[in-house]
PyMOL Python script that loads the backbone (N, CA, C, O; Angstrom):
from pymol import cmd

cmd.read_pdbstr("""\
ATOM      1  N   MET A   1      -6.138  15.916  -2.633  1.00  0.00           N
ATOM      2  CA  MET A   1      -4.927  16.539  -2.132  1.00  0.00           C
ATOM      3  C   MET A   1      -5.240  17.142  -0.757  1.00  0.00           C
ATOM      4  O   MET A   1      -6.256  17.815  -0.586  1.00  0.00           O
ATOM      5  N   HIS A   2      -4.378  16.900   0.199  1.00  0.00           N
ATOM      6  CA  HIS A   2      -4.551  17.428   1.547  1.00  0.00           C
ATOM      7  C   HIS A   2      -4.243  18.922   1.581  1.00  0.00           C
ATOM      8  O   HIS A   2      -3.546  19.444   0.711  1.00  0.00           O
ATOM      9  N   ILE A   3      -4.765  19.593   2.585  1.00  0.00           N
ATOM     10  CA  ILE A   3      -4.577  21.040   2.714  1.00  0.00           C
ATOM     11  C   ILE A   3      -3.099  21.398   2.771  1.00  0.00           C
ATOM     12  O   ILE A   3      -2.668  22.355   2.126  1.00  0.00           O
ATOM     13  N   VAL A   4      -2.329  20.652   3.523  1.00  0.00           N
ATOM     14  CA  VAL A   4      -0.899  20.934   3.639  1.00  0.00           C
ATOM     15  C   VAL A   4      -0.220  20.804   2.272  1.00  0.00           C
ATOM     16  O   VAL A   4       0.668  21.589   1.941  1.00  0.00           O
ATOM     17  N   ASP A   5      -0.636  19.820   1.488  1.00  0.00           N
ATOM     18  CA  ASP A   5      -0.076  19.644   0.147  1.00  0.00           C
ATOM     19  C   ASP A   5      -0.442  20.815  -0.764  1.00  0.00           C
ATOM     20  O   ASP A   5       0.383  21.273  -1.554  1.00  0.00           O
ATOM     21  N   VAL A   6      -1.671  21.294  -0.652  1.00  0.00           N
ATOM     22  CA  VAL A   6      -2.102  22.442  -1.453  1.00  0.00           C
ATOM     23  C   VAL A   6      -1.272  23.664  -1.088  1.00  0.00           C
ATOM     24  O   VAL A   6      -0.810  24.392  -1.967  1.00  0.00           O
ATOM     25  N   ILE A   7      -1.084  23.887   0.203  1.00  0.00           N
ATOM     26  CA  ILE A   7      -0.282  25.034   0.651  1.00  0.00           C
ATOM     27  C   ILE A   7       1.147  24.907   0.126  1.00  0.00           C
ATOM     28  O   ILE A   7       1.718  25.878  -0.369  1.00  0.00           O
ATOM     29  N   GLU A   8       1.718  23.718   0.233  1.00  0.00           N
ATOM     30  CA  GLU A   8       3.087  23.502  -0.231  1.00  0.00           C
ATOM     31  C   GLU A   8       3.207  23.768  -1.731  1.00  0.00           C
ATOM     32  O   GLU A   8       4.135  24.453  -2.163  1.00  0.00           O
ATOM     33  N   GLN A   9       2.297  23.244  -2.513  1.00  0.00           N
ATOM     34  CA  GLN A   9       2.331  23.457  -3.959  1.00  0.00           C
ATOM     35  C   GLN A   9       2.107  24.930  -4.310  1.00  0.00           C
ATOM     36  O   GLN A   9       2.730  25.456  -5.233  1.00  0.00           O
ATOM     37  N   ALA A  10       1.229  25.578  -3.581  1.00  0.00           N
ATOM     38  CA  ALA A  10       0.962  26.995  -3.815  1.00  0.00           C
ATOM     39  C   ALA A  10       2.215  27.835  -3.566  1.00  0.00           C
ATOM     40  O   ALA A  10       2.498  28.775  -4.308  1.00  0.00           O
ATOM     41  N   MET A  11       2.952  27.493  -2.528  1.00  0.00           N
ATOM     42  CA  MET A  11       4.154  28.250  -2.191  1.00  0.00           C
ATOM     43  C   MET A  11       5.284  28.008  -3.197  1.00  0.00           C
ATOM     44  O   MET A  11       6.232  28.790  -3.267  1.00  0.00           O
ATOM     45  N   LYS A  12       5.184  26.940  -3.966  1.00  0.00           N
ATOM     46  CA  LYS A  12       6.163  26.664  -5.019  1.00  0.00           C
ATOM     47  C   LYS A  12       5.709  27.233  -6.358  1.00  0.00           C
ATOM     48  O   LYS A  12       6.403  27.094  -7.366  1.00  0.00           O
ATOM     49  N   SER A  13       4.564  27.861  -6.366  1.00  0.00           N
ATOM     50  CA  SER A  13       3.962  28.352  -7.596  1.00  0.00           C
ATOM     51  C   SER A  13       4.799  29.432  -8.256  1.00  0.00           C
ATOM     52  O   SER A  13       5.501  30.198  -7.596  1.00  0.00           O
ATOM     53  N   HIS A  14       4.706  29.469  -9.553  1.00  0.00           N
ATOM     54  CA  HIS A  14       5.328  30.526 -10.338  1.00  0.00           C
ATOM     55  C   HIS A  14       4.227  31.445 -10.832  1.00  0.00           C
ATOM     56  O   HIS A  14       3.043  31.141 -10.689  1.00  0.00           O
ATOM     57  N   ASP A  15       4.615  32.557 -11.408  1.00  0.00           N
ATOM     58  CA  ASP A  15       3.657  33.567 -11.840  1.00  0.00           C
ATOM     59  C   ASP A  15       2.516  33.000 -12.675  1.00  0.00           C
ATOM     60  O   ASP A  15       1.366  33.400 -12.494  1.00  0.00           O
ATOM     61  N   GLY A  16       2.810  32.088 -13.575  1.00  0.00           N
ATOM     62  CA  GLY A  16       1.809  31.569 -14.488  1.00  0.00           C
ATOM     63  C   GLY A  16       0.665  30.824 -13.822  1.00  0.00           C
ATOM     64  O   GLY A  16      -0.438  30.778 -14.367  1.00  0.00           O
ATOM     65  N   LYS A  17       0.902  30.246 -12.667  1.00  0.00           N
ATOM     66  CA  LYS A  17      -0.133  29.461 -11.991  1.00  0.00           C
ATOM     67  C   LYS A  17      -0.582  30.084 -10.681  1.00  0.00           C
ATOM     68  O   LYS A  17      -1.392  29.493  -9.966  1.00  0.00           O
ATOM     69  N   ALA A  18      -0.083  31.242 -10.357  1.00  0.00           N
ATOM     70  CA  ALA A  18      -0.394  31.870  -9.068  1.00  0.00           C
ATOM     71  C   ALA A  18      -1.885  32.121  -8.897  1.00  0.00           C
ATOM     72  O   ALA A  18      -2.422  31.895  -7.813  1.00  0.00           O
ATOM     73  N   ALA A  19      -2.562  32.580  -9.932  1.00  0.00           N
ATOM     74  CA  ALA A  19      -3.991  32.886  -9.825  1.00  0.00           C
ATOM     75  C   ALA A  19      -4.801  31.622  -9.529  1.00  0.00           C
ATOM     76  O   ALA A  19      -5.746  31.660  -8.742  1.00  0.00           O
ATOM     77  N   LEU A  20      -4.436  30.520 -10.149  1.00  0.00           N
ATOM     78  CA  LEU A  20      -5.120  29.251  -9.903  1.00  0.00           C
ATOM     79  C   LEU A  20      -4.955  28.811  -8.452  1.00  0.00           C
ATOM     80  O   LEU A  20      -5.925  28.441  -7.792  1.00  0.00           O
ATOM     81  N   TRP A  21      -3.719  28.855  -7.965  1.00  0.00           N
ATOM     82  CA  TRP A  21      -3.463  28.457  -6.583  1.00  0.00           C
ATOM     83  C   TRP A  21      -4.113  29.422  -5.601  1.00  0.00           C
ATOM     84  O   TRP A  21      -4.577  29.005  -4.540  1.00  0.00           O
ATOM     85  N   LEU A  22      -4.152  30.698  -5.940  1.00  0.00           N
ATOM     86  CA  LEU A  22      -4.803  31.685  -5.081  1.00  0.00           C
ATOM     87  C   LEU A  22      -6.283  31.351  -4.910  1.00  0.00           C
ATOM     88  O   LEU A  22      -6.812  31.437  -3.802  1.00  0.00           O
ATOM     89  N   GLN A  23      -6.942  30.977  -5.977  1.00  0.00           N
ATOM     90  CA  GLN A  23      -8.351  30.578  -5.888  1.00  0.00           C
ATOM     91  C   GLN A  23      -8.521  29.396  -4.949  1.00  0.00           C
ATOM     92  O   GLN A  23      -9.437  29.380  -4.126  1.00  0.00           O
ATOM     93  N   ARG A  24      -7.649  28.410  -5.067  1.00  0.00           N
ATOM     94  CA  ARG A  24      -7.742  27.221  -4.208  1.00  0.00           C
ATOM     95  C   ARG A  24      -7.518  27.579  -2.737  1.00  0.00           C
ATOM     96  O   ARG A  24      -8.208  27.070  -1.853  1.00  0.00           O
ATOM     97  N   ILE A  25      -6.547  28.458  -2.486  1.00  0.00           N
ATOM     98  CA  ILE A  25      -6.254  28.884  -1.112  1.00  0.00           C
ATOM     99  C   ILE A  25      -7.447  29.622  -0.519  1.00  0.00           C
ATOM    100  O   ILE A  25      -7.805  29.385   0.635  1.00  0.00           O
ATOM    101  N   ILE A  26      -8.066  30.508  -1.285  1.00  0.00           N
ATOM    102  CA  ILE A  26      -9.228  31.256  -0.788  1.00  0.00           C
ATOM    103  C   ILE A  26     -10.376  30.309  -0.458  1.00  0.00           C
ATOM    104  O   ILE A  26     -11.056  30.481   0.554  1.00  0.00           O
ATOM    105  N   ILE A  27     -10.588  29.320  -1.304  1.00  0.00           N
ATOM    106  CA  ILE A  27     -11.638  28.328  -1.024  1.00  0.00           C
ATOM    107  C   ILE A  27     -11.349  27.611   0.287  1.00  0.00           C
ATOM    108  O   ILE A  27     -12.253  27.411   1.098  1.00  0.00           O
ATOM    109  N   LEU A  28     -10.097  27.224   0.498  1.00  0.00           N
ATOM    110  CA  LEU A  28      -9.730  26.531   1.739  1.00  0.00           C
ATOM    111  C   LEU A  28      -9.854  27.447   2.953  1.00  0.00           C
ATOM    112  O   LEU A  28     -10.224  26.990   4.035  1.00  0.00           O
ATOM    113  N   GLN A  29      -9.553  28.728   2.790  1.00  0.00           N
ATOM    114  CA  GLN A  29      -9.698  29.664   3.910  1.00  0.00           C
ATOM    115  C   GLN A  29     -11.153  29.745   4.371  1.00  0.00           C
ATOM    116  O   GLN A  29     -11.426  29.922   5.558  1.00  0.00           O
ATOM    117  N   ASN A  30     -12.068  29.616   3.438  1.00  0.00           N
ATOM    118  CA  ASN A  30     -13.493  29.725   3.762  1.00  0.00           C
ATOM    119  C   ASN A  30     -14.123  28.397   4.170  1.00  0.00           C
ATOM    120  O   ASN A  30     -15.280  28.361   4.590  1.00  0.00           O
ATOM    121  N   ALA A  31     -13.376  27.319   4.050  1.00  0.00           N
ATOM    122  CA  ALA A  31     -13.890  25.992   4.394  1.00  0.00           C
ATOM    123  C   ALA A  31     -13.575  25.658   5.855  1.00  0.00           C
ATOM    124  O   ALA A  31     -12.523  26.039   6.369  1.00  0.00           O
ATOM    125  N   PRO A  32     -14.482  24.950   6.516  1.00  0.00           N
ATOM    126  CA  PRO A  32     -14.233  24.574   7.924  1.00  0.00           C
ATOM    127  C   PRO A  32     -12.939  23.789   8.116  1.00  0.00           C
ATOM    128  O   PRO A  32     -12.253  23.970   9.122  1.00  0.00           O
ATOM    129  N   GLU A  33     -12.597  22.926   7.171  1.00  0.00           N
ATOM    130  CA  GLU A  33     -11.377  22.127   7.329  1.00  0.00           C
ATOM    131  C   GLU A  33     -10.110  22.969   7.199  1.00  0.00           C
ATOM    132  O   GLU A  33      -9.021  22.500   7.531  1.00  0.00           O
ATOM    133  N   GLY A  34     -10.238  24.202   6.722  1.00  0.00           N
ATOM    134  CA  GLY A  34      -9.084  25.081   6.614  1.00  0.00           C
ATOM    135  C   GLY A  34      -8.765  25.832   7.886  1.00  0.00           C
ATOM    136  O   GLY A  34      -7.676  26.391   8.015  1.00  0.00           O
ATOM    137  N   ARG A  35      -9.686  25.857   8.824  1.00  0.00           N
ATOM    138  CA  ARG A  35      -9.478  26.638  10.059  1.00  0.00           C
ATOM    139  C   ARG A  35      -8.209  26.275  10.823  1.00  0.00           C
ATOM    140  O   ARG A  35      -7.511  27.175  11.290  1.00  0.00           O
ATOM    141  N   PRO A  36      -7.883  24.987  10.969  1.00  0.00           N
ATOM    142  CA  PRO A  36      -6.644  24.662  11.694  1.00  0.00           C
ATOM    143  C   PRO A  36      -5.380  25.145  10.976  1.00  0.00           C
ATOM    144  O   PRO A  36      -4.307  25.213  11.575  1.00  0.00           O
ATOM    145  N   HIS A  37      -5.515  25.476   9.707  1.00  0.00           N
ATOM    146  CA  HIS A  37      -4.371  25.908   8.910  1.00  0.00           C
ATOM    147  C   HIS A  37      -4.483  27.382   8.531  1.00  0.00           C
ATOM    148  O   HIS A  37      -3.879  27.818   7.551  1.00  0.00           O
ATOM    149  N   ALA A  38      -5.240  28.140   9.290  1.00  0.00           N
ATOM    150  CA  ALA A  38      -5.552  29.528   8.947  1.00  0.00           C
ATOM    151  C   ALA A  38      -4.301  30.381   8.738  1.00  0.00           C
ATOM    152  O   ALA A  38      -4.227  31.151   7.780  1.00  0.00           O
ATOM    153  N   ARG A  39      -3.338  30.250   9.615  1.00  0.00           N
ATOM    154  CA  ARG A  39      -2.132  31.081   9.499  1.00  0.00           C
ATOM    155  C   ARG A  39      -1.338  30.747   8.237  1.00  0.00           C
ATOM    156  O   ARG A  39      -0.916  31.650   7.515  1.00  0.00           O
ATOM    157  N   ALA A  40      -1.134  29.464   7.969  1.00  0.00           N
ATOM    158  CA  ALA A  40      -0.402  29.047   6.769  1.00  0.00           C
ATOM    159  C   ALA A  40      -1.153  29.447   5.504  1.00  0.00           C
ATOM    160  O   ALA A  40      -0.535  29.855   4.521  1.00  0.00           O
ATOM    161  N   LEU A  41      -2.462  29.336   5.518  1.00  0.00           N
ATOM    162  CA  LEU A  41      -3.265  29.746   4.371  1.00  0.00           C
ATOM    163  C   LEU A  41      -3.157  31.246   4.146  1.00  0.00           C
ATOM    164  O   LEU A  41      -3.111  31.708   3.005  1.00  0.00           O
ATOM    165  N   SER A  42      -3.119  31.999   5.225  1.00  0.00           N
ATOM    166  CA  SER A  42      -2.985  33.451   5.125  1.00  0.00           C
ATOM    167  C   SER A  42      -1.641  33.846   4.510  1.00  0.00           C
ATOM    168  O   SER A  42      -1.573  34.743   3.670  1.00  0.00           O
ATOM    169  N   VAL A  43      -0.591  33.177   4.932  1.00  0.00           N
ATOM    170  CA  VAL A  43       0.744  33.449   4.390  1.00  0.00           C
ATOM    171  C   VAL A  43       0.787  33.088   2.903  1.00  0.00           C
ATOM    172  O   VAL A  43       1.310  33.846   2.086  1.00  0.00           O
ATOM    173  N   ALA A  44       0.235  31.931   2.565  1.00  0.00           N
ATOM    174  CA  ALA A  44       0.203  31.504   1.163  1.00  0.00           C
ATOM    175  C   ALA A  44      -0.603  32.487   0.317  1.00  0.00           C
ATOM    176  O   ALA A  44      -0.213  32.814  -0.804  1.00  0.00           O
ATOM    177  N   LYS A  45      -1.721  32.952   0.855  1.00  0.00           N
ATOM    178  CA  LYS A  45      -2.560  33.905   0.127  1.00  0.00           C
ATOM    179  C   LYS A  45      -1.793  35.200  -0.139  1.00  0.00           C
ATOM    180  O   LYS A  45      -1.831  35.721  -1.254  1.00  0.00           O
ATOM    181  N   ALA A  46      -1.110  35.714   0.858  1.00  0.00           N
ATOM    182  CA  ALA A  46      -0.340  36.954   0.692  1.00  0.00           C
ATOM    183  C   ALA A  46       0.752  36.775  -0.369  1.00  0.00           C
ATOM    184  O   ALA A  46       0.957  37.651  -1.209  1.00  0.00           O
ATOM    185  N   TYR A  47       1.437  35.656  -0.326  1.00  0.00           N
ATOM    186  CA  TYR A  47       2.482  35.358  -1.316  1.00  0.00           C
ATOM    187  C   TYR A  47       1.904  35.320  -2.726  1.00  0.00           C
ATOM    188  O   TYR A  47       2.455  35.922  -3.648  1.00  0.00           O
ATOM    189  N   LEU A  48       0.794  34.610  -2.886  1.00  0.00           N
ATOM    190  CA  LEU A  48       0.183  34.468  -4.204  1.00  0.00           C
ATOM    191  C   LEU A  48      -0.391  35.791  -4.713  1.00  0.00           C
ATOM    192  O   LEU A  48      -0.312  36.089  -5.905  1.00  0.00           O
ATOM    193  N   GLU A  49      -0.960  36.570  -3.819  1.00  0.00           N
ATOM    194  CA  GLU A  49      -1.466  37.890  -4.219  1.00  0.00           C
ATOM    195  C   GLU A  49      -0.321  38.759  -4.736  1.00  0.00           C
ATOM    196  O   GLU A  49      -0.491  39.512  -5.695  1.00  0.00           O
ATOM    197  N   GLU A  50       0.832  38.652  -4.106  1.00  0.00           N
ATOM    198  CA  GLU A  50       2.006  39.404  -4.565  1.00  0.00           C
ATOM    199  C   GLU A  50       2.425  38.939  -5.959  1.00  0.00           C
ATOM    200  O   GLU A  50       2.726  39.764  -6.822  1.00  0.00           O
ATOM    201  N   LEU A  51       2.447  37.627  -6.185  1.00  0.00           N
ATOM    202  CA  LEU A  51       2.804  37.113  -7.503  1.00  0.00           C
ATOM    203  C   LEU A  51       1.815  37.576  -8.568  1.00  0.00           C
ATOM    204  O   LEU A  51       2.212  37.992  -9.656  1.00  0.00           O
ATOM    205  N   VAL A  52       0.530  37.501  -8.248  1.00  0.00           N
ATOM    206  CA  VAL A  52      -0.499  37.903  -9.204  1.00  0.00           C
ATOM    207  C   VAL A  52      -0.386  39.387  -9.515  1.00  0.00           C
ATOM    208  O   VAL A  52      -0.479  39.785 -10.676  1.00  0.00           O
ATOM    209  N   SER A  53      -0.186  40.212  -8.489  1.00  0.00           N
ATOM    210  CA  SER A  53      -0.089  41.654  -8.726  1.00  0.00           C
ATOM    211  C   SER A  53       1.175  42.001  -9.501  1.00  0.00           C
ATOM    212  O   SER A  53       1.161  42.904 -10.338  1.00  0.00           O
ATOM    213  N   ARG A  54       2.251  41.301  -9.234  1.00  0.00           N
ATOM    214  CA  ARG A  54       3.500  41.540  -9.957  1.00  0.00           C
ATOM    215  C   ARG A  54       3.329  41.192 -11.428  1.00  0.00           C
ATOM    216  O   ARG A  54       3.806  41.911 -12.306  1.00  0.00           O
ATOM    217  N   ARG A  55       2.647  40.084 -11.689  1.00  0.00           N
ATOM    218  CA  ARG A  55       2.413  39.680 -13.081  1.00  0.00           C
ATOM    219  C   ARG A  55       1.518  40.697 -13.783  1.00  0.00           C
ATOM    220  O   ARG A  55       1.754  41.038 -14.943  1.00  0.00           O
ATOM    221  N   THR A  56       0.499  41.178 -13.089  1.00  0.00           N
ATOM    222  CA  THR A  56      -0.403  42.176 -13.659  1.00  0.00           C
ATOM    223  C   THR A  56       0.354  43.460 -13.970  1.00  0.00           C
ATOM    224  O   THR A  56       0.142  44.076 -15.014  1.00  0.00           O
ATOM    225  N   ASP A  57       1.240  43.862 -13.055  1.00  0.00           N
ATOM    226  CA  ASP A  57       2.048  45.069 -13.275  1.00  0.00           C
ATOM    227  C   ASP A  57       2.957  44.912 -14.494  1.00  0.00           C
ATOM    228  O   ASP A  57       3.078  45.836 -15.298  1.00  0.00           O
ATOM    229  N   VAL A  58       3.589  43.761 -14.635  1.00  0.00           N
ATOM    230  CA  VAL A  58       4.483  43.511 -15.762  1.00  0.00           C
ATOM    231  C   VAL A  58       3.694  43.516 -17.063  1.00  0.00           C
ATOM    232  O   VAL A  58       4.131  44.102 -18.053  1.00  0.00           O
ATOM    233  N   GLU A  59       2.541  42.871 -17.068  1.00  0.00           N
ATOM    234  CA  GLU A  59       1.725  42.839 -18.279  1.00  0.00           C
ATOM    235  C   GLU A  59       1.255  44.247 -18.661  1.00  0.00           C
ATOM    236  O   GLU A  59       1.196  44.579 -19.844  1.00  0.00           O
ATOM    237  N   ALA A  60       0.928  45.056 -17.687  1.00  0.00           N
ATOM    238  CA  ALA A  60       0.503  46.425 -17.961  1.00  0.00           C
ATOM    239  C   ALA A  60       1.662  47.246 -18.541  1.00  0.00           C
ATOM    240  O   ALA A  60       1.467  48.060 -19.444  1.00  0.00           O
ATOM    241  N   ASP A  61       2.860  47.022 -18.012  1.00  0.00           N
ATOM    242  CA  ASP A  61       4.032  47.762 -18.487  1.00  0.00           C
ATOM    243  C   ASP A  61       4.441  47.359 -19.905  1.00  0.00           C
ATOM    244  O   ASP A  61       4.932  48.183 -20.678  1.00  0.00           O
ATOM    245  N   THR A  62       4.233  46.081 -20.236  1.00  0.00           N
ATOM    246  CA  THR A  62       4.669  45.591 -21.552  1.00  0.00           C
ATOM    247  C   THR A  62       3.538  45.569 -22.568  1.00  0.00           C
ATOM    248  O   THR A  62       3.766  45.280 -23.743  1.00  0.00           O
ATOM    249  N   GLY A  63       2.325  45.871 -22.132  1.00  0.00           N
ATOM    250  CA  GLY A  63       1.186  45.869 -23.047  1.00  0.00           C
ATOM    251  C   GLY A  63       0.655  44.490 -23.339  1.00  0.00           C
ATOM    252  O   GLY A  63      -0.118  44.305 -24.278  1.00  0.00           O
ATOM    253  N   GLN A  64       1.066  43.508 -22.534  1.00  0.00           N
ATOM    254  CA  GLN A  64       0.554  42.137 -22.700  1.00  0.00           C
ATOM    255  C   GLN A  64      -0.694  41.977 -21.868  1.00  0.00           C
ATOM    256  O   GLN A  64      -1.046  42.831 -21.054  1.00  0.00           O
ATOM    257  N   GLY A  65      -1.365  40.837 -22.102  1.00  0.00           N
ATOM    258  CA  GLY A  65      -2.501  40.528 -21.252  1.00  0.00           C
ATOM    259  C   GLY A  65      -3.726  40.537 -21.925  1.00  0.00           C
ATOM    260  O   GLY A  65      -4.767  40.290 -21.316  1.00  0.00           O
TER     261      GLY A  65
END
""", "prot")
cmd.dss("prot")
cmd.show_as("cartoon", "prot")
cmd.util.cbc("prot")
cmd.orient("prot")
């Protein structure tokens, strides 16, 4: 899967898969081939971090997790 495809799929992610996509985005941020896409990767990372934190907050409030 190309970097642009990973970013696109990550941005379509829902709460259940956000952590998985976040891991992939972080790996790409640290890879040389991710440098040309640094800004898009940063935006995707921020979005996914928000989804992950929101899910964690909901699970803490409901006692799930």
